[in-house]
KEVEX-551745 format. One line per 4 residues: number of its first residue (from 1); for each residue y, x, z of N, C-alpha, C. Coordinates in pm, 1 decimal. Example, Ala and Ser with C-alpha at 12.3 -4.5 7.8 and 13.67 -1.06 7.14 Angstrom:
! KEVEX-551745
1 = -569.0/1319.0/780.0/-450.0/1230.0/780.0/-330.0/1320.0/780.0 | -225.0/1285.0/708.0/-106.0/1367.0/714.0/3.0/1290.0/787.0
***
This chain:
! KEVEX-551745
1 = -960.4/-693.0/-110.4/-908.3/-558.5/-94.9/-975.4/-495.9/24.8 | -1044.4/-383.1/-3.4/-1120.5/-319.3/105.1/-1094.2/-168.2/121.2 | -1037.6/-107.9/18.0/-1024.9/37.9/22.9/-882.0/79.8/-14.1 | -854.5/205.7/8.0/-724.5/261.4/-31.1/-707.3/249.2/-185.7
5 = -816.9/267.5/-258.6/-811.0/251.9/-403.3/-758.9/109.7/-443.2 | -807.0/9.4/-370.3/-764.3/-126.3/-399.0/-613.1/-143.1/-373.2 | -561.9/-79.5/-268.3/-421.5/-85.4/-239.3/-342.6/-12.7/-353.8 | -392.1/96.2/-395.4/-327.7/170.5/-504.6/-328.0/85.4/-632.6
9 = -435.1/12.1/-658.9/-436.7/-74.0/-777.9/-341.6/-190.3/-764.5 | -325.7/-238.8/-645.1/-224.4/-343.3/-621.3/-87.5/-296.5/-653.1 | -53.8/-175.8/-605.0/75.6/-116.6/-633.0/95.5/-90.6/-782.5 | -11.1/-42.0/-845.0/-6.4/-10.7/-985.5/19.1/-134.7/-1070.9
13 = -35.1/-247.7/-1025.8/-12.6/-376.1/-1089.7/136.4/-412.5/-1099.7 | 214.5/-358.1/-1006.0/357.2/-382.4/-1004.6/434.3/-262.1/-1049.5 | 367.7/-165.6/-1114.5/435.4/-52.5/-1171.9/467.5/60.3/-1079.6 | 401.1/68.6/-965.8/427.6/172.5/-867.7/306.5/266.2/-858.0
17 = 328.0/393.0/-886.5/229.3/493.4/-867.3/286.3/601.3/-776.0 | 219.7/629.7/-666.8/270.9/721.4/-569.5/179.5/841.7/-557.7 | 233.6/962.0/-582.1/163.8/1085.9/-558.2/262.7/1193.6/-535.4 | 270.5/1243.1/-412.4/364.1/1352.0/-380.3/291.7/1482.4/-350.9
21 = 156.8/1477.4/-335.4/86.2/1595.5/-298.9/58.7/1601.3/-147.4 | 133.4/1522.7/-72.0/114.6/1517.4/70.6/51.0/1379.1/105.3 | -74.3/1382.7/147.5/-142.3/1255.7/171.2/-79.1/1160.6/271.2 | -25.5/1220.8/375.1/39.6/1132.5/477.3/169.4/1070.7/423.3
25 = 244.6/1149.4/353.0/370.9/1099.7/292.0/336.3/991.6/188.8 | 228.4/1009.6/115.0/185.3/910.3/15.0/156.7/776.3/84.7 | 84.0/784.3/198.7/49.4/659.7/271.2/173.5/589.8/324.4 | 269.0/671.5/371.7/390.4/613.1/424.9/475.5/544.3/314.6
29 = 481.5/609.9/195.8/555.3/549.3/83.6/484.8/426.1/33.6 | 355.0/427.2/35.3/277.6/303.8/-9.0/307.3/191.6/87.5 | 312.6/220.6/214.5/339.5/118.4/313.9/481.4/58.9/294.5 | 575.7/145.3/264.6/712.8/93.2/233.5/713.0/3.8/112.3
33 = 639.9/47.0/6.5/635.1/-30.2/-114.4/569.0/-167.8/-91.1 | 461.3/-169.4/-13.9/393.2/-292.4/20.2/488.8/-385.3/94.9 | 560.8/-328.7/190.5/659.5/-413.7/264.9/763.9/-474.6/170.0 | 809.1/-394.0/77.9/908.9/-441.2/-19.1/851.3/-554.4/-107.2
37 = 732.2/-533.0/-157.2/667.0/-636.9/-242.7/651.7/-767.8/-163.1 | 619.7/-758.0/-35.6/604.4/-877.9/47.6/740.7/-940.3/71.7 | 839.5/-859.1/100.4/977.1/-908.5/127.0/1028.1/-989.1/5.8 | 994.1/-936.1/-114.2/1038.5/-1004.2/-237.3/943.7/-1115.6/-278.7
41 = 842.4/-1139.5/-199.2/745.3/-1248.1/-223.6/661.5/-1227.9/-348.6 | 634.0/-1101.6/-382.7/543.6/-1074.6/-496.7/396.0/-1080.8/-452.4 | 371.8/-1051.5/-324.5/234.0/-1057.9/-271.5/227.4/-1155.3/-156.2 | 107.8/-1207.9/-132.2/89.3/-1301.8/-24.6/84.2/-1235.0/110.9
45 = 90.1/-1317.1/217.0/87.1/-1262.9/352.8/-48.2/-1199.7/376.2 | -154.5/-1255.8/319.5/-291.4/-1201.1/336.4/-301.8/-1063.7/270.7 | -250.2/-1051.3/146.3/-251.8/-924.7/75.6/-170.6/-820.8/155.0 | -55.6/-864.4/204.9/33.8/-773.4/282.2/-41.0/-719.6/406.3
49 = -93.5/-811.7/484.3/-158.1/-765.7/612.5/-282.6/-682.9/588.5 | -358.7/-715.1/484.6/-477.1/-638.8/452.5/-437.3/-494.3/405.7 | -338.7/-489.2/318.2/-293.5/-359.9/266.4/-239.4/-271.9/377.7 | -154.5/-330.6/464.9/-97.1/-252.4/573.5/-208.1/-201.6/668.3
53 = -303.8/-286.7/697.3/-415.6/-247.8/782.7/-495.1/-130.3/721.8 | -522.4/-136.4/595.7/-595.3/-29.3/527.6/-514.6/100.5/531.4 | -387.0/94.5/503.4/-303.5/214.0/502.4/-295.0/275.2/642.9 | -280.1/196.2/744.0/-270.6/249.6/880.3/-402.9/309.3/927.6
57 = -515.7/249.2/886.8/-644.8/308.7/918.9/-660.0/441.6/851.5 | -617.7/454.1/727.4/-629.8/580.1/655.7/-542.9/685.6/720.7 | -425.6/648.7/767.6/-336.5/741.5/832.8/-401.9/800.4/956.8 | -474.4/715.9/1032.8/-538.6/762.9/1156.8/-654.3/855.9/1131.0
61 = -715.7/851.8/1015.8/-833.4/936.2/986.9/-797.3/1079.5/968.2
***
């Protein structure tokens, strides 16, 4: 996983598609969903940390 697109595909794999029209809100919602997937043990710690890192980098841009 290297890009925002990869994170979106990960979420899509679990039936989550996020688009509100507000890019920052989208990133925040994606981060919440990733946290929830990790909490429920659907994704590994490596996937979680990589996805969160990508989302936070995108938010800073």
